[in-house]
N, C-alpha and C positions, 0 to 999 in steps of 0.2 A: 120264522121260529120265535117262540115266546119262551122266556126263561123267568121263572118266578119261584119264590119260596112258598111251600105249602105246610101249613101247621099240622093238620091231621089228615090221615089217609082213611078213606072208607075201605071196606074189604075188596071191592073191585079194583080200586087204585093200588092197593097193596099187592094184589095178584098181578096187576100189570107190571109194576116195578119189579116184582119177584121174577117174572118172565124175562124182563130186560136183563136183570142180574144173571140169570141162568144162561141165557144165550151169549152174553158177553163173556162169562167165565169159560164156557165151553169153547169159545173162539180164541181166547187169549191165555188161558191157564192150563195148557196141555200137560203140565207136570202133575196135575191133580187127577186121581182116578175117579171114575164115575161114582164110586161109593163115597169118596171124600167130598165130591161136589154135592151129593145128596145129603150128606151129614151136615155140611156147612149151610145148605139151603134152609134147614130147619131153624136156624138162628137169624137169618136175614131179616124177617119181619121185626124182630126185637131190635135189630140194628137200626132200622128205619126210625123206630120210636126213641132210640137212644142218642140221636144227634140233636144238637141245638137247632140247626138249620138244615132242612131238607129242601134242596133246590131241584126243580124238575124242568127239563127242556121238552117242549111240545112242538110238533111240526105244525104246518099251516092248517092241517085238518083237525088239530087239537089232540092228536095222539102223542102220548109220552114216548120219547125216543132216547132219553138218557136222564140220569140223575146224579146228584152229588150231595154228600152229607158233610157238614162242617161242625166241628166243636172248637170253640175259641177261634184261633186263626189257622186251624189245621184241617186239611181235607182228610176225612175219615173213610170216605168211599167215593168213587167216581166210576160209573158204569154206563156204557153206551150200547144200545141195542146192536147186535152183530151186523145187521143189515144196514146200519147207519154209520159204521166205522169209515173214517176217511172223508167225512163230509163236513167237518168243522164243528160238530156238536160238542166234543170234548173241549176244544179250544174256547168255544163260546161259554161253556159252563165255567171253565177255569178262569177266564177273563172276568166273568160276572162275579165270581167269588173273590178275586183279587180286588176288584173295584168296590164291591159292596160290603165285603166282610174282612178285607185286609189279609186274606190267607197268604201265608208265607212258609208253610210247612206241610209235609205229607210223607207217607211211607208207601213203598211199592215192593212187590215181590221181585227179588233179583232174577228169578226165572221167567219174568215177563219183560223181555228186552224191548218190545215195542212200546210198552207203557213208560219204561225208563227213558227211552229216546224221546218220546213225546214230552215228558216233564222236563227233560234237559233242554229241548227246543223252546219250551215255555219259560226258561230262565231258572230252573231249579238245579241244584247240584247236590251230589251225595255228600253227606257229612258224617254218616255213621252206618256201619253194617252190623246186623245182628244175625248170628247163624241159625236162629230158630224164629218161627213166627210167634204171635201172641199166645197161641195154644200149645207151644212147646214142640211143634212139628219141625222137621228138618227142611224148612223152606225159608232160606235167608231173606231178611227184610232190609231194604235200603231206606234209611231216613234221609229225606231231602229237604233242603231249605232254598228259598227263593233269594236270588241275588238282589241286593238293593239296587234299584234303578233310579 
């Protein structure tokens, strides 16, 4: 597996990452309706462009299997293709971000217990809970910080 930062996405790469995002969300965000997923999907390409660092994990064949967006020292997004879950891609991305970008903060949907458990396993703890997401929807967000090691 190769993990590297990518500065700009061409349309094909953007579509690939959008597919990863959609498959990941459908596998892990069962609290969202199909209409909500479709509405959010419209904004995801803007989110790719809105992060300082877009990190992409590619398999040995050069196919993208996951990605992470970082601003400052905060993970803004981390999505793994649904067929790659449980294979260490998320761990490798997060470790890369910690090592190269000093990430120590992230937010996760409370209704995504698998992600919360993963981040806790990786050394993050909940420091704050917000009852609404950034768009004002009733999807509680947990802010997490990495313990000093």
